[in-house]
Steps between C-alpha positions, in 0.01 A plus 500: 500500500485445130347781305356405167475756221152537363455602139379857463311663220814685383691172477250330276588461134385777277323250281265410786436860601432627150142468377439265210495665156152597389376374165427762235156652517222409263524836324877456449450151356230634269722783374790258441273259311363786288854611414604148407200469269586817299619403148860596450430670168291762681814595691765468229302671222469843670861477617613417150306791351650736757850364433465554126358848556800584720781344296397614150610865556839379628545277199407788271766722660763226470396442137562863399820515706661187357391486135682707232369838384240475225410138582133406541556147626307382807807305615819689591727307267773572410554681830692823511630726775526811285214674682658437841838627379333811355316603814788405733767701315343751263199594721703509827301228674813393684502838677123489553530152654774614740299804611184295554690238697659767722164668566329169570761376746526833680119522528488143629753571778357836606139382494576184697706677770259788556191281480657254746550774759155651444326162491663401831377819661146441374500139615659531844418850631174671583475876452219748480480550124573139401156431348500830317851438369400153372195650334720761332732228371205311354349812342832588340467190279207667321718796392641448147866568444421774242367726776840487672694622198459876554588513873787251458638687201489826697682341791769337287547824304564689824748231605671501157422131454331515159666268248640293787435133566460592870180691425339192342622277785350732765172534307468124454577438868240753614244346269569144628526571874131507607410153369835358610455626856150352521620163374804481729293601802276201424803272478636621836164454671516130406822463703409427865591787732604246765806412290632854534417507872697180552799659326470806725505277804819342373664846491446607141408857413195573288708540185703183569181302565351630178811414303545151647143386556259693277702584190575136395126422519418793269698363207199407280337836569819695420538306174139580408528872579845537344404322177183706470701823537764387251250394232294818536807728472633293207177541304404852601505743211365831629758608758796418275343688210436816705812516719767378257574712192829372359517177303784349707276516810188342348355163600364195314133614481599840362737327256213287371302816436782642285472198267155615385527779246231739379474341154627142546581241761790255483311194622812280517692747714196572715444127560866446585487791745189351657675167549797674662262692728301192602787252543630624841150507646427148376830372647433669836151356532618155388744483794288665774147381416488269805616779731264746335184290547599415858573861583179649364286228658670553837448875485133458420419303818529793739518871427 
C-alpha cells in the first residue's frame, strides 16, 4: 500500500497563512496628508528660536572665558587661556575637579548597585507593604534636600564623618535612591519573567539567572539611572557646602561660589570655571544620549 502525504495546515507556507496587510485607515491617511501639507517654516522657525535661546548663554560664557581681561569684543579674538590657567592653578580647581569626579563616580556605583537590588525586589516579589513602600518612595521625591541637612549633619557628626567625602557620597546616594529604584523596577518589569524561569529549569540559581539573562537586558536602564545620579551629584551644591569645611575637600559647585566676592566678580574666571564644570557633563551626555533616551522610555512603559 502506498501512503501519500497530504499537506497539513502547519506545512503550508507562512505567506499563505498570514493575513494580507491592511491598508492604512482613512483617519491615518488624513493625518499624514495634513502633516505633509504643513509649511516647513512653521516647524523650523520655532526650533530655530529655541536653538538660539539655548545657545546664546553658552556662547556668552565661552566669550568671557576666552577673551582677554578688559576686552569688550563680541568675538573672542585673540583667544587666551589665562582665565582657565588662573582657576585651575591659583583657585585650586584641579583639586575641586578631582573631588567632584570621585564623589560622582562613587555615587553612581552605589546608587546603581543598591537600586538594582531594590528594584528587582519590587519587580519580582510580592509582599504585604509593597504598595505602601512604593507610595513612600514616590512621596520622598517631594521632600527638598534642604530638609535633610539637619538630621544628616547630626548623623555624620556622631559618626565623625564631617569634612569627609564619604559623607557627601552617602547623602547623595540616599537622595538618589528612591527615584532610581522606581525606574529600575520599571525596567525589570519589561523583561519577561519566563526568561528567568527557563534559566531556572536549565539549572541556574536565581542570582545566576539574573546575572546572565536579566542584567544584559537592563543596560539602557542602568546607563540612564547611573548618568542621572552622576550628573546630580556633580552639580549638587548644598551637601558639599554643609558637610565639607576645608578647601582641599571642596567640589566644583562650591569652588564656583568662591569666585564671587562681596564687592566684585571676576567674570573671566567665573566663566572659565563654568566651562570646566559643564564640560564633563556635556561629554557624558554626548556619548550616552542614545542609551539615555532608550532607558528612560523603556522604564516609562511599565511601573
